[in-house]
C-alpha positions in Angstrom: 0.0 0.2 -0.2 1.1 3.8 -1.1 2.1 5.8 2.1 -0.4 8.1 3.1 0.4 11.7 2.1 0.2 14.8 3.3 -3.4 15.9 1.5 -4.4 12.1 3.2 -3.7 13.1 6.6 -5.4 16.7 6.1 -8.7 14.8 5.4 -8.4 12.3 7.9 -7.3 14.9 10.6 -10.1 17.5 9.3 -7.6 19.9 8.9 -7.4 21.9 5.8 -7.6 25.2 4.3 -10.0 26.4 1.4 -7.5 28.7 0.3 -4.7 26.2 0.0 -7.5 24.4 -2.3 -8.3 27.0 -4.4 -4.5 28.2 -5.0 -3.9 23.9 -5.6 -6.8 24.0 -8.0 -5.3 27.5 -9.9 -2.0 25.5 -10.1 -3.5 22.1 -11.6 -4.9 24.2 -14.2 -1.4 25.8 -15.2 -0.2 22.7 -15.4 -3.2 21.2 -17.4 -2.7 24.3 -19.6 1.4 23.5 -20.3 -0.1 19.8 -20.9 -2.2 21.1 -24.0 -5.0 17.9 -23.2 -8.6 19.7 -22.6 -9.7 19.5 -19.0 -11.9 20.9 -16.5 -12.1 20.9 -12.8 -15.0 18.7 -11.2 -15.9 17.7 -8.2 -15.4 19.6 -4.9 -13.9 22.6 -6.7 -16.8 22.7 -9.4 -19.4 22.8 -6.4 -18.0 25.5 -4.9 -18.2 27.3 -7.9 -22.1 26.2 -8.4 -23.7 24.9 -5.5 -23.6 24.5 -1.6 -20.0 24.8 -0.8 -18.6 22.7 1.5 -15.0 21.6 2.3 -12.4 19.7 0.3 -9.1 18.0 0.3 -8.4 18.1 -2.9 -8.4 18.6 -6.9 -10.4 16.4 -9.4 -9.9 17.0 -12.7 -10.9 15.5 -16.3 -8.4 15.2 -19.1 -9.2 14.3 -22.5 -6.9 10.9 -23.6 -7.3 8.2 -26.1 -7.6 4.7 -25.0 -4.4 3.3 -25.3 -2.5 6.9 -24.5 -2.2 6.8 -20.5 1.4 6.3 -20.7 2.3 9.3 -22.4 -0.7 11.9 -21.2 0.5 10.7 -17.3 4.1 11.1 -18.4 3.3 14.4 -19.7 1.7 15.2 -16.7 4.6 14.3 -14.0 6.7 17.1 -16.0 4.5 19.7 -13.7 3.0 17.8 -11.4 4.1 15.0 -8.3 3.0 10.9 -8.3 1.4 9.9 -4.9 2.2 6.3 -5.3 5.0 4.7 -6.6 3.3 3.1 -9.9 1.4 5.9 -11.3 2.4 5.4 -14.7 0.8 1.3 -14.5 -2.1 2.2 -12.2 -3.2 5.3 -15.0 -2.7 2.6 -17.7 -5.0 0.1 -16.3 -7.4 2.5 -14.2 -7.4 5.0 -15.9 -7.0 7.3 -13.2 -3.5 9.4 -12.6 -3.4 10.2 -8.2 -0.8 13.0 -8.4 -0.2 16.1 -6.0 0.6 19.7 -5.9 4.1 21.4 -5.0 2.0 21.9 -1.3 1.5 17.8 -1.5 -2.6 18.6 -2.1 -4.1 15.0 -4.0 -4.9 15.6 -7.3 -6.7 12.9 -8.9 -7.2 12.9 -13.0 -9.9 11.0 -14.5 -8.6 10.4 -18.3 -12.0 10.9 -20.0 -12.7 9.7 -23.9 -16.2 9.8 -23.8 -18.5 11.5 -26.0 -20.2 12.7 -22.9 -16.4 13.8 -21.7 -15.9 15.6 -24.7 -18.8 17.8 -24.4 -18.9 18.0 -20.9 -15.2 19.9 -21.2 -16.5 21.7 -24.1 -19.2 23.1 -21.9 -16.5 24.2 -19.2 -15.4 27.6 -18.5 -13.4 30.1 -16.3 -13.9 30.7 -13.5 -12.0 34.1 -12.2 -11.7 34.0 -8.2 -10.0 36.8 -6.6 -6.7 36.8 -5.2 -6.0 33.2 -6.9 -6.3 33.4 -10.5 -8.1 31.4 -12.8 -9.7 28.3 -12.3 -11.2 26.2 -15.3 -14.6 23.8 -14.1 -17.5 22.2 -15.8 -21.2 23.7 -16.2 -23.1 23.3 -13.4 -25.0 21.2 -15.3 -22.6 18.8 -15.6 -21.4 18.9 -12.2 -25.4 17.7 -11.6 -24.9 15.6 -14.4 -21.9 13.4 -12.5 -23.3 13.5 -8.6 -26.3 12.6 -9.7 -24.9 9.1 -12.1 -22.3 8.5 -8.9 -25.5 8.6 -6.4 -24.3 8.5 -3.2 -26.1 9.8 -0.2 -23.3 13.6 -0.3 -23.7 13.6 -4.4 -27.8 14.0 -3.6 -27.2 16.7 -1.3 -24.7 18.3 -3.4 -27.1 17.9 -6.3 -29.9 19.4 -4.6 -27.8 22.3 -3.4 -26.5 22.8 -7.1 -30.8 23.5 -8.1 -31.6 25.3 -4.9 -28.6 28.1 -5.7 -28.9 27.9 -9.6 -32.4 28.2 -9.8 -33.6 28.9 -13.1 -30.3 29.3 -14.9 -29.6 25.5 -14.7 -30.4 23.9 -18.2 -32.8 20.9 -16.5 -33.3 19.4 -20.0 -29.4 19.1 -21.0 -29.0 17.4 -17.6 -31.9 15.0 -18.4 -30.4 14.8 -22.2 -27.0 13.7 -21.0 -27.8 11.3 -18.2 -30.6 9.8 -19.2 -27.8 7.8 -21.4 -25.3 7.0 -19.0 -28.3 5.8 -16.3 -29.0 3.2 -19.4 -25.3 1.8 -19.3 -25.4 2.0 -15.5 -28.9 -0.1 -15.0 -30.1 2.4 -12.4 -33.3 3.8 -14.0 -34.1 4.9 -10.5 -30.8 7.7 -11.0 -33.7 9.3 -13.1 -36.7 9.4 -10.9 -34.8 11.0 -7.4 -33.2 13.5 -10.0 -36.7 14.5 -11.0 -37.8 14.5 -7.6 -35.6 17.5 -6.8 -36.2 19.0 -10.0 -40.2 18.9 -9.1 -39.3 19.9 -5.0 -37.4 22.9 -6.2 -39.5 24.1 -9.1 -39.6 27.7 -10.5 
């Protein structure tokens, strides 16, 4: 098992500072721009922008990478970010997840995306200018709802409701349902759509 890194220690101890995470997110975006592969941040950072903010201890991103190209992409990422495990290239080739950390030991989880939906999500991403920190590229609020509804864990549903409430009429619900439906069909969990629709109905108008 890999040695526990500093980000994990912060998570277990409950420590952490949102300013540190935002600085880490800016650093990650700079690194990913330098690599040149399309990307966007998802997860807790996107939630800070679009939903009910809560503490997060790491940075999550999706980077476009064709199947079979994992090793090349990871080696590019390692020019600016550090590995969290010894066999990071082999792990990424097997799982299409890259476990890295910033210069301040903030954990960075990068999903290597290649599906049409992931490409569309990145196309819909936009810059978020955070005062005193810099520019962060995040997924849209619609895609944050899609990702979290698809994951469908208890906290994800709390986050989904927070986005629905905060975004109100600005949230393109039709787009969410259009993109989520085929993903849910692949997962064979139609109840996800029912639960999401119930939240839409609860906060209708």
